[in-house]
C-alpha positions in Angstrom: -12.3 0.7 17.9 -9.8 3.4 18.2 -9.3 5.4 15.0 -6.9 8.2 14.1 -7.4 11.1 11.8 -10.3 11.5 9.4 -11.2 9.1 6.6 -10.3 11.2 3.6 -7.4 12.9 1.9 -8.8 16.3 1.0 -9.0 18.2 4.3 -9.1 21.7 5.5 -12.3 23.1 4.0 -15.0 22.9 6.7 -18.7 23.2 6.1 -20.8 24.3 9.1 -24.5 23.6 8.3 -27.5 24.7 10.5 -25.2 25.3 13.4 -24.5 21.6 13.7 -21.2 19.7 13.8 -19.3 19.5 10.6 -19.7 16.8 8.0 -16.2 15.7 8.7 -17.0 15.0 12.3 -20.1 13.0 11.4 -18.1 10.8 9.0 -15.6 10.3 11.8 -18.3 9.2 14.2 -19.9 6.8 11.6 -23.0 9.0 11.2 -23.1 8.4 7.5 -26.8 9.0 6.9 -26.6 12.4 8.6 -23.5 13.3 6.7 -25.1 12.3 3.4 -28.1 14.4 4.2 -26.0 17.4 4.9 -23.9 16.8 1.8 -27.0 16.6 -0.4 -28.4 19.7 1.1 -25.2 21.7 0.6 -24.9 20.6 -3.0 -28.5 21.2 -3.7 -28.3 24.8 -2.3 -26.5 26.0 -5.4 -24.2 28.1 -3.2 -21.1 26.1 -3.4 -18.1 26.7 -5.6 -17.0 24.0 -8.0 -14.2 23.0 -5.7 -16.4 22.8 -2.6 -18.9 20.6 -4.6 -16.1 18.3 -5.7 -14.8 18.0 -2.1 -18.2 17.1 -0.8 -18.8 14.5 -3.6 -15.4 12.9 -2.6 -16.5 12.7 1.0 -19.7 10.9 -0.1 -17.5 8.5 -2.2 -15.3 7.8 0.8 -18.3 6.8 2.9 -19.3 4.4 0.1 -15.8 2.9 0.1 -15.8 2.5 3.9 -19.2 0.7 3.8 -17.8 -1.7 1.1 -14.8 -2.4 3.4 -16.9 -2.9 6.5 -19.4 -5.4 5.1 -19.4 -8.2 7.7 -21.9 -8.7 10.5 -21.2 -10.3 13.9 -22.6 -13.6 12.6 -20.3 -13.5 9.6 -17.1 -13.2 11.7 -18.3 -15.7 14.3 -18.8 -18.4 11.7 -15.1 -18.2 11.0 -13.9 -17.7 14.5 -15.8 -20.7 15.8 -13.6 -23.0 13.7 -10.9 -22.3 16.2 -12.9 -21.2 19.2 -16.1 -23.2 19.2 -17.3 -21.8 22.5 -16.0 -18.2 22.1 -17.6 -15.9 24.6 -18.9 -12.3 24.2 -16.2 -11.2 26.6 -13.5 -12.6 24.3 -15.0 -11.0 21.3 -15.2 -7.7 23.2 -11.5 -8.1 24.2 -10.4 -8.6 20.6 -12.4 -5.6 19.5 -10.9 -3.4 22.3 -7.4 -4.4 21.3 -8.2 -3.7 17.6 -7.4 -7.2 16.7 -11.0 -7.6 15.4 -11.4 -4.5 13.4 -14.9 -2.9 13.4 -16.7 0.4 13.4 -20.2 1.7 14.2 -21.9 2.9 11.0 -25.3 4.5 11.5 -25.7 2.8 14.8 -24.8 -0.7 13.6 -21.5 -2.5 14.4 -19.9 -3.6 11.1 -16.7 -5.6 10.8 -13.9 -5.1 8.3 -14.2 -7.7 5.5 -11.0 -9.4 6.4 -11.2 -8.9 10.2 -11.9 -12.5 11.0 -8.8 -13.8 9.1 -6.7 -10.9 10.4 -7.6 -11.7 14.0 -5.5 -14.9 13.7 -2.5 -12.9 12.4 -2.6 -10.0 14.8 -3.5 -11.6 18.2 -0.7 -13.8 19.4 -2.9 -16.2 21.4 -5.4 -16.5 18.5 -2.5 -17.2 16.1 -1.2 -19.9 18.3 -4.6 -21.4 18.6 -5.0 -21.6 14.8 -1.5 -23.1 14.4 -2.4 -25.8 17.0 -5.4 -26.8 14.8 -4.1 -26.2 11.2 -0.4 -26.8 11.8 2.5 -24.5 10.9 3.5 -25.5 7.4 6.2 -23.3 5.9 4.9 -21.3 2.9 6.4 -21.5 -0.6 7.5 -17.9 -0.4 9.5 -18.6 2.8 11.1 -21.6 1.1 12.0 -19.6 -2.0 13.6 -16.7 0.0 15.5 -19.2 2.2 17.2 -20.4 -1.0 17.4 -17.2 -3.0 18.7 -14.7 -0.3 21.9 -16.6 0.5 22.5 -17.0 -3.3 22.1 -13.3 -3.9 24.5 -12.4 -1.1 27.1 -15.0 -2.1 27.0 -13.8 -5.7 27.5 -10.1 -4.6 30.4 -11.1 -2.4 32.0 -13.2 -5.1 31.6 -10.6 -7.9 32.1 -7.5 -5.9 29.0 -6.0 -7.6 25.8 -5.1 -5.9 23.6 -6.1 -8.9 23.0 -9.8 -9.5 22.2 -12.0 -12.4 19.4 -11.0 -14.8 15.9 -12.5 -14.6 13.8 -11.9 -17.7 10.0 -11.9 -17.5 7.2 -11.4 -19.9 3.8 -10.1 -18.8 0.2 -9.9 -20.0 -1.9 -7.4 -18.0 -5.7 -7.3 -18.3 -8.2 -4.9 -16.8 -11.9 -5.8 -17.4 -14.7 -3.4 -16.7 -18.0 -5.0 -15.8 -20.7 -5.1 -18.5 -23.0 -2.1 -18.2 -20.9 -0.4 -15.5 -21.3 2.7 -17.6 -24.0 3.5 -20.2 -23.5 2.2 -23.8 -21.3 4.3 -26.0 -19.8 6.3 -23.1 -16.0 6.6 -23.3 -14.1 4.7 -20.6 -10.7 6.1 -19.7 -8.2 3.5 -18.4 -4.7 3.7 -16.9 -2.7 0.4 -16.7 0.5 -0.2 -14.7 3.8 -0.2 -16.7 7.3 -0.8 -15.5 9.9 1.9 -15.0 13.4 1.7 -16.3 15.7 1.6 -13.2 19.5 1.2 -13.9 21.0 -2.0 -12.6 17.6 -3.2 -11.3 14.9 -3.1 -14.0 16.1 -2.6 -17.6 15.2 -3.6 -21.2 11.6 -2.6 -20.6 9.5 -3.2 -23.8 5.8 -2.7 -24.6 5.1 -5.6 -26.9 1.4 -5.0 -27.6 -1.8 -3.2 -26.6 -5.5 -3.9 -27.0 -6.0 -0.3 -28.3 -4.0 1.0 -31.3 -3.9 4.5 -29.8 -2.4 4.8 -26.4 -0.2 7.1 -24.3 2.9 5.7 -22.6 3.9 7.8 -19.6 7.5 9.0 -19.7 9.9 7.1 -17.4 10.3 10.2 -15.1 6.7 10.2 -14.1 6.2 8.9 -10.5 3.5 6.5 -11.6 4.3 4.9 -14.9 1.2 4.1 -17.0 -0.2 3.1 -20.3 -3.3 5.2 -21.0 -6.1 3.9 -23.3 -9.8 4.7 -23.9 -12.6 2.7 -25.4 -16.4 3.2 -25.7 -18.6 0.8 -23.6 -20.9 -1.6 -25.5 -24.3 -2.6 -24.1 -24.2 -5.9 -22.3 -20.5 -6.5 -22.9 -17.5 -6.2 -20.6 -14.8 -3.6 -21.7 -11.4 -5.1 -21.8 -8.0 -3.3 -21.8 -4.8 -5.3 -22.2 -1.1 -4.8 -22.7 1.9 -7.2 -23.0 5.4 -6.1 -22.0 8.7 -7.6 -20.9 11.5 -6.6 -18.4 14.9 -7.8 -17.3 15.3 -7.5 -13.5 18.3 -7.9 -11.2 18.7 -8.4 -7.5 20.7 -5.9 -5.5 22.5 -6.2 -2.2 24.7 -3.7 -0.4 26.9 -4.9 2.5 26.1 -2.0 4.8 27.9 -3.7 7.7 31.2 -3.2 5.9 30.7 0.2 4.3 31.6 3.6 5.7 28.5 5.6 6.5 29.4 9.3 6.2 27.7 12.3 7.7 24.8 13.7 5.7 25.0 16.9 3.8 22.0 18.4 5.6 22.0 21.5 3.4 21.4 19.6 0.1 18.0 19.9 -1.5 17.7 16.1 -1.7 18.3 15.6 2.0 15.8 18.3 2.9 13.2 16.8 0.5 13.4 13.2 1.8 13.6 14.1 5.5 10.7 16.5 5.5 7.1 16.0 6.5 4.5 15.4 3.8 0.8 15.5 4.2 -1.1 13.3 5.0 0.9 10.2 5.9 4.5 11.4 6.6 3.7 13.7 9.5 5.7 14.0 12.7 2.7 13.6 15.0 3.1 13.0 18.8 2.7 9.2 18.4 5.4 9.2 15.6 7.8 11.4 17.6 7.4 9.3 20.8 8.1 6.0 18.9 10.9 7.4 16.8 12.7 8.9 19.9 12.3 5.7 21.9 13.8 3.6 19.2 16.7 6.0 18.5 17.7 6.3 22.1 21.3 7.6 22.3 22.3 6.1 19.0 23.9 8.5 16.5 24.7 6.2 13.6 21.9 6.5 10.9 22.4 2.9 9.8 22.0 1.6 13.3 19.0 3.7 13.9 17.4 2.4 10.7 18.2 -1.2 11.9 16.4 -0.5 15.2 13.3 0.8 13.3 13.4 -2.0 10.8 13.6 -4.8 13.4 11.1 -3.1 15.8 8.4 -2.9 13.1 9.1 -6.5 12.0 8.7 -7.7 15.6 5.7 -5.6 16.6 3.4 -5.0 13.6 2.4 -8.2 12.0 1.1 -8.3 8.4 -2.7 -8.2 8.1 -5.0 -7.6 5.1 -5.6 -3.9 4.8 -8.7 -1.7 4.2 -8.4 0.7 1.3 -5.8 3.3 1.9 -8.1 6.1 0.7 -10.3 5.6 3.8 -7.4 6.1 6.3 -6.5 9.7 7.3 -2.9 9.0 8.5 -1.6 5.5 7.8 1.5 5.4 10.2 -0.8 6.5 13.1 -3.3 3.8 12.0 -0.5 1.1 12.2 0.6 2.3 15.6 -2.9 2.4 17.0 -4.0 -0.9 15.6 -0.8 -2.9 16.0 -0.7 -4.3 12.5 -0.1 -3.2 8.9 0.2 -4.5 5.3 3.2 -3.8 3.1 2.5 -0.2 2.2 1.3 0.7 5.7 4.5 -0.5 7.4 6.6 1.0 4.6 5.1 4.4 5.4 5.7 3.8 9.1 9.4 3.0 8.5 9.7 6.1 6.2 8.2 8.5 8.7 10.2 7.2 11.7 13.4 7.4 9.7 12.6 10.9 8.4 11.9 12.2 11.9 15.4 10.9 12.9 17.0 12.7 10.0 17.4 9.7 7.7 16.1 10.2 4.1 13.5 7.7 2.8 11.3 7.4 -0.3 8.6 5.1 -1.7 8.8 2.4 -4.3 6.1 -0.1 -5.3 4.6 -2.4 -7.9 4.3 -6.1 -7.7 6.1 -9.0 -6.1 6.7 -11.8 -8.6 8.2 -14.7 -6.7 7.1 -18.1 -8.2 3.6 -19.0 -6.8 3.4 -15.7 -4.9 2.6 -13.0 -7.4 0.8 -10.1 -5.7 0.6 -6.3 -5.4 3.4 -5.0 -3.2 5.0 -1.9 -1.7 8.5 -1.3 -0.3 10.8 1.7 0.0 14.4 3.0 -0.1 16.6 4.6 2.5 19.6 6.8 1.9 23.0 6.5 3.7 25.8 8.9 2.7 28.4 6.7 1.0 26.3 3.6 0.0 23.6 5.9 -1.5 20.0 4.8 -1.9 19.4 1.2 -0.9 16.2 -0.9 -0.9 14.1 -1.7 2.2 11.2 -4.2 2.2 9.7 -3.6 5.6 6.9 -6.0 5.0 9.2 -8.9 4.3 11.2 -7.7 7.3 13.7 -9.8 9.2 14.0 -13.4 7.9 14.8 -16.4 10.0 18.1 -17.3 8.3 21.5 -18.6 9.3 23.2 -15.3 10.0 22.4 -11.6 10.6 23.3 -10.4 7.2 21.0 -12.8 5.5 18.3 -12.3 8.1 18.4 -8.5 7.6 18.7 -8.9 3.8 15.7 -6.6 3.1 17.4 -3.7 4.8 19.8 -2.9 2.0 18.9 -5.7 -0.4 16.2 -6.6 -2.8 15.5 -9.8 -4.8 15.0 -9.7 -8.6 11.4 -10.8 -8.5 9.8 -7.4 -8.6 7.9 -5.2 -11.0 8.8 -1.5 -10.2 5.9 0.7 -11.4 6.1 3.7 -8.9 8.9 5.7 -7.3 6.6 7.9 -5.3 3.0 7.8 -4.0 -0.1 9.9 -4.3 1.1 11.8 -7.4 -0.8 12.8 -10.5 -1.4 10.2 -13.3 -0.4 10.9 -16.9 -2.6 12.1 -18.5 -4.4 13.6 -15.6 -7.4 11.8 -14.0 -10.5 13.9 -13.5 -12.0 12.1 -10.5 -10.9 10.8 -7.1 -8.7 7.7 -7.7 -9.8 4.3 -6.5 -6.3 4.0 -4.8 -5.3 7.5 -3.8 -1.8 6.6 -2.7 -0.5 3.7 -4.7 -0.9 2.7 -8.4 -0.7 -1.0 -9.1 -4.0 -2.4 -10.3 -4.9 0.4 -12.6 -7.5 3.2 -12.6 -10.7 3.7 -14.6 -13.2 6.4 -15.0 -15.8 7.9 -17.4 -17.4 11.3 -17.7 -19.9 10.4 -15.0 -17.2 9.7 -12.4 -14.6 7.2 -11.1 -15.1 3.5 -11.5 -14.3 1.9 -8.1 -12.8 -1.5 -7.6 -16.2 -3.2 -7.3 -17.0 -2.4 -10.9 -13.9 -4.0 -12.6 -11.2 -6.7 -12.2 -7.6 -7.1 -13.1 -5.3 -10.0 -13.9 -1.6 -10.5 -14.7 0.1 -13.5 -16.2 3.9 -13.8 -15.8 6.3 -15.9 -17.9 9.8 -16.5 -16.5 12.1 -16.7 -19.5 15.2 -18.8 -19.1 18.5 -17.1 -20.0 
């Protein structure tokens, strides 16, 4: 498959060993055993600085994560595919692999498939999607039904009241993170960061921490980009280690009628404008692929709102949602989306952000959870700035809806429903207090993070769960 960039975040320091190619290049080529051997040799030499050692250990960790993600064999994916293509040919499999619809990579000489590639195939490839629908039917999902009712109500209320913020929705939460028994040695201290909602005026207010499993905890200030509750607890032999908090919020929908608002010229000298239209390593870079797509979508258009609309609708139409591999294993996410013709919520959000920024339109990140009844899940979205209206929400993953008019259809360019939990207003920033080891999720923060003095605890060593109670007003 075609891949862009390298598979890790910390780049720049190159180790040339025995006159051979770099460790980075071997990881890129899927030569994990050779890269591991070189890493072990370099660390064992005793000649590395502490920083060099940490960077090599992180490279080894990334290879481990990739192998966990690409854990399917050809037989595994064929078992699923044959439900819809009983006589699927080698030529068809090869065609899907070549188009990146069936995601795979060669690791140490063996072809391995992404753990969700078989299901993603029937989301990404149009013909395969139609084939699945012809067999399973095309039943409308509960989320679509909810949005079809909720979006017109939000718009109608905003038009009637003259206010962008809608009626309050109060919710109570119980969030639990459980570390597997014996994931760390007995009596070793486990450090844990749990997601906690931010106070956001007119959108998420009255945030309260109701209880915590540990009497001693640290609640991150609201101005931290990732809001957390930090706790620690020693592991007990043979027992799972549980961290839990309860909290409540009051959330509101928001919709701005961009069609009927004056969009003024930007103050391009302001520090905020410069910050949110600039490049940012590694995912918001103006690469050749990004420039080409951004320029083709802009064309001769000058109005920033109309340019943002073109970008929003293009991504909706051309990059279907598909289950994503872990972000920490992707060097440049927007380039990955362009090359592979699909993306999940955070991936298409970053693509929207970088395309807008290249066209001089400020954008920023926001994420947490989507909480629509029967559709609770991790979720990412963003914001875009227009001079006059200010910062407005953009949910690129929800994209353009099939509703009765354009304003409703493009609700998620300028609008946001109330069923959200806002935890982050930036990505890939330091946790509070600081984490010592490479995060499990290096960009986002939604599930939590866990470590001990021996290293990070990756997702395969713990689980998380959130209960939501919708409180009637």
